[in-house]
C-alpha positions in Angstrom: 0.0 0.0 0.0 1.3 3.5 -0.9 2.1 5.8 2.0 0.2 9.0 2.4 3.4 10.8 1.1 2.9 9.0 -2.2 -0.8 9.3 -2.5 -1.0 12.9 -3.7 -3.9 14.3 -5.7 -2.9 15.2 -9.2 -2.7 19.0 -9.6 -5.2 19.0 -12.5 -7.9 18.1 -9.7 -6.6 20.8 -7.2 -7.2 24.0 -9.0 -10.8 24.1 -7.6 -12.5 25.9 -10.6 -14.2 29.2 -10.0 -13.8 30.8 -6.6 -16.8 30.1 -4.3 -18.8 32.8 -2.9 -18.6 33.7 0.8 -20.7 31.3 2.9 -24.0 32.3 4.3 -23.1 32.8 8.0 -25.3 34.7 10.5 -23.1 37.6 11.6 -25.8 39.6 13.3 -27.1 37.4 16.0 -25.0 37.8 19.2 -22.5 35.0 20.0 -24.0 32.2 22.1 -22.0 32.1 25.4 -23.6 29.1 26.6 -21.7 26.9 24.0 -18.2 25.8 23.4 -16.1 27.5 20.7 -13.7 24.4 20.3 -13.3 20.8 21.2 -12.4 20.6 24.9 -9.6 17.9 24.1 -7.9 20.5 22.0 -7.4 23.0 24.9 -4.0 22.9 26.6 -5.4 23.3 30.2 -7.4 20.2 29.8 -4.0 18.2 30.0 -3.3 19.6 33.4 -4.2 18.5 36.9 -5.5 21.9 37.9 -8.1 21.8 35.2 -10.1 19.3 37.4 -10.4 21.9 40.0 -12.1 24.5 37.8 -15.9 24.9 37.9 -18.0 24.2 34.8 -18.4 27.9 33.9 -14.7 28.4 34.3 -14.0 25.6 31.9 -16.6 27.0 29.5 -15.0 30.5 29.5 -11.6 29.0 29.2 -12.8 26.9 26.1 -14.2 30.0 24.5 -10.9 32.0 25.1 -9.0 29.1 23.5 -11.3 28.9 20.7 -10.6 32.6 20.0 -6.8 32.1 20.3 -7.1 29.3 17.6 -9.1 31.7 15.3 -6.5 34.5 15.9 -3.6 32.1 15.1 -5.2 30.8 11.9 -5.8 34.3 10.7 -2.3 35.3 11.4 -0.8 32.4 9.4 -3.2 33.0 6.6 -2.7 36.7 6.3 1.0 37.1 7.1 2.6 33.8 6.2 0.5 31.8 3.6 -0.4 34.5 1.2 3.1 35.8 1.1 4.5 32.3 0.4 1.9 31.6 -2.2 2.5 35.0 -3.9 6.3 34.2 -3.9 6.0 30.8 -5.6 3.3 31.8 -8.1 5.7 32.9 -10.8 8.1 30.1 -10.3 5.5 27.4 -10.7 4.3 25.8 -13.9 0.7 26.3 -15.3 -1.0 23.5 -13.3 0.7 24.4 -10.1 0.2 28.2 -10.7 -3.6 27.6 -11.1 -3.7 25.6 -7.8 -1.7 28.1 -5.9 -3.9 30.9 -7.2 -7.0 29.2 -6.0 -5.3 28.5 -2.7 -4.6 32.1 -2.2 -8.2 33.1 -3.1 -9.5 30.5 -0.4 -7.1 32.0 2.2 -8.5 35.5 1.6 -12.0 34.2 2.2 -11.0 32.3 5.1 -9.2 35.4 6.6 -12.5 37.3 6.4 -14.4 34.6 8.2 -12.0 34.4 11.2 -11.8 38.1 11.4 -15.6 38.4 11.5 -15.8 35.6 14.0 -13.4 37.3 16.5 -15.4 40.5 16.3 -18.6 38.7 16.9 -17.1 36.8 19.8 -15.7 40.0 21.6 -16.9 43.2 19.8 -15.0 45.5 22.1 -11.6 43.8 21.7 -11.2 43.8 17.9 -12.1 47.3 17.0 -8.8 48.1 15.4 -6.7 44.9 15.7 -7.0 41.3 14.7 -4.7 40.0 17.5 -5.5 40.4 21.2 -4.7 37.0 22.7 -2.2 35.8 20.2 0.6 38.4 19.9 3.9 36.8 18.6 7.0 38.8 19.6 8.3 41.2 17.0 11.3 39.1 16.4 9.2 35.9 15.8 6.9 37.9 13.4 9.8 39.3 11.6 11.3 35.8 11.1 8.1 34.5 9.9 7.8 37.3 7.4 11.3 36.9 6.2 10.9 33.1 5.7 7.5 33.5 4.0 8.7 36.2 1.5 11.6 33.9 0.3 10.3 30.3 0.2 12.5 29.3 -2.6 15.5 30.4 -0.4 14.0 28.9 2.7 11.8 25.9 1.8 11.1 25.1 5.5 8.0 27.3 5.1 6.4 24.6 3.1 6.8 22.2 6.0 5.3 24.7 8.3 2.4 25.1 6.0 1.8 21.5 5.7 2.0 20.8 9.5 -0.1 23.7 10.5 -2.9 23.2 7.8 -3.1 19.5 8.5 -3.5 20.4 12.2 -6.2 23.0 11.4 -8.0 20.0 9.7 -7.8 18.1 12.8 -9.1 21.0 14.9 -12.2 21.3 12.6 -12.9 17.7 12.4 -12.7 17.2 16.2 -14.7 20.3 17.0 -17.4 19.4 14.6 -17.9 15.9 16.2 -19.3 17.7 19.2 -23.2 17.6 19.5 -24.8 20.3 17.6 -26.1 21.9 20.8 -22.8 22.2 22.4 -20.8 23.9 19.6 -21.6 27.6 19.0 -23.2 27.7 15.5 -20.9 30.4 14.0 -17.8 28.5 15.0 -19.3 25.3 13.6 -19.9 27.1 10.3 -16.3 28.5 10.2 -14.8 24.9 10.9 -17.0 23.5 8.1 -16.0 26.1 5.6 -12.3 25.8 6.6 -12.4 22.0 6.2 -13.9 22.1 2.7 -10.8 23.8 1.5 -7.9 22.7 3.8 -8.0 19.0 2.7 -7.2 20.3 -0.8 -4.7 22.9 0.5 -2.8 20.0 2.3 -2.6 18.2 -1.0 -1.1 21.4 -2.7 1.4 21.7 0.2 2.5 18.3 -0.8 3.2 19.4 -4.4 5.1 22.4 -3.1 7.5 20.2 -1.1 7.8 18.0 -4.0 8.7 20.8 -6.5 10.6 23.2 -4.2 12.0 21.1 -1.4 12.6 17.6 -2.5 14.8 18.8 -5.5 17.2 20.9 -3.3 20.5 19.7 -2.2 21.0 17.6 1.1 22.6 20.6 2.8 19.7 22.8 2.2 17.3 20.2 3.3 19.2 19.6 6.5 19.2 23.3 7.3 15.5 23.5 6.6 14.8 20.5 8.9 16.9 22.1 11.6 15.0 25.3 11.3 11.8 23.3 11.5 12.8 21.5 14.6 13.5 24.7 16.3 10.2 26.3 15.2 8.1 23.1 16.2 10.0 22.6 19.5 10.2 26.2 20.5 7.1 27.8 19.1 4.3 25.5 18.1 4.6 22.8 20.7 5.3 24.8 23.8 2.3 26.5 25.3 2.8 29.9 23.9 2.5 33.3 25.5 -1.0 33.4 24.2 -1.9 30.3 26.3 -0.6 32.0 29.5 -2.3 35.3 28.5 -5.6 33.3 28.2 -5.1 32.1 31.7 -4.5 35.6 32.9 -7.8 36.8 31.1 -9.7 34.0 32.7 -8.4 35.0 36.2 -9.3 38.6 35.6 -12.7 37.7 34.7 -13.1 35.4 37.7 -11.0 36.8 40.5 -11.6 33.7 42.5 -9.2 31.9 40.2 -6.3 34.4 41.0 -4.7 32.1 43.8 -4.6 29.2 41.1 -2.8 31.3 38.6 0.7 30.6 39.5 -0.1 26.9 39.6 -1.8 27.1 36.2 1.2 28.8 34.6 3.6 26.0 36.0 1.3 23.2 34.8 1.0 24.8 31.4 4.9 25.1 31.0 5.1 21.5 32.0 3.0 20.4 29.1 6.2 20.6 26.9 6.9 17.2 28.4 3.6 15.8 28.3 3.0 12.9 25.9 -0.7 13.1 25.8 -0.4 16.9 25.0 2.1 16.1 22.2 -0.2 13.6 20.7 -3.0 16.1 20.6 -0.9 18.6 18.8 0.7 16.4 16.2 0.5 12.6 15.7 0.1 9.9 13.1 -3.7 10.0 13.9 -4.3 13.7 13.8 -1.6 14.8 11.2 -1.0 11.6 9.1 0.1 13.2 5.8 2.6 15.4 7.6 4.2 12.4 9.5 4.3 10.4 6.2 6.3 13.1 4.6 8.7 13.3 7.5 9.3 9.6 7.0 10.3 10.1 3.4 13.2 12.3 4.2 16.2 11.3 6.3 16.9 14.8 7.6 13.8 14.5 9.6 14.8 11.3 11.5 15.9 13.2 14.5 12.5 15.2 14.7 11.4 12.8 17.6 13.8 14.7 19.9 11.3 17.5 20.0 8.2 16.0 18.6 7.5 13.3 21.1 4.7 11.5 19.1 7.0 11.1 16.0 8.7 7.7 15.6 10.7 7.6 12.5 10.5 4.4 10.2 13.8 3.0 11.6 12.6 3.1 15.2 9.0 1.7 14.3 10.5 -1.2 12.3 12.5 -2.6 15.3 
């Protein structure tokens, strides 16, 4: 049986045809604060002991804040990283890939509008003149992301970041949409459904981009790319970020009775960097199977298991 890294949809089927209109989502009815915004098992605090001590209304609000962080992060990736990368590779692509990339970029512009409007509906007073309240990368990290995204043919690591994060976003959507309809806020459900419709195709395009602009590079370039990817995954995406700690602070500000727990919450969030269950939730062969299959294909990713605890390279799994 072919691995997921070999079962790539032909480019001719990935262009997507005419751009779809924006989905019909109710942006006028106030957000339903009695419902969750994201699947509970996707929230970092759910993997800590202190989470069991929170009251149901604390957990619900934490869930909503985490759903908003996910929305902000996806918007950030789509507006500041993905579109820049897609624009940069457009002229270097052949006709079939150019058509697929063009549709990809159009999809991302439509998605960005959805996530932006979802944030504003969730907390109208927070997003008057900004898209990023809870998820605010440091200027250094933001500058690095822009640099890499603007030069993907120099720094092909960006294609790996795209693949990993977009397949993870598929897992977020799928897991959240498995919630009973009366538990998931309907506008978040609509956003996840719309995102899911396109992201499956986008992941396939990411695979073509890796094949065209990464697999053909020298081993030295690939090793540098893999090393950068390990640093980004281990130091940014896997570790509970500043936004996760910020969410805990917002939660304690809204519920002052939680203030005594805040130092413990911060400690237990930091400890998730070494938590196997948390690692599997973030990236695994179950949640991100295509990404892991592509890791398997390239020897420079064999050491990725040092930071990505759920990743077992083929040599280890065959023992």
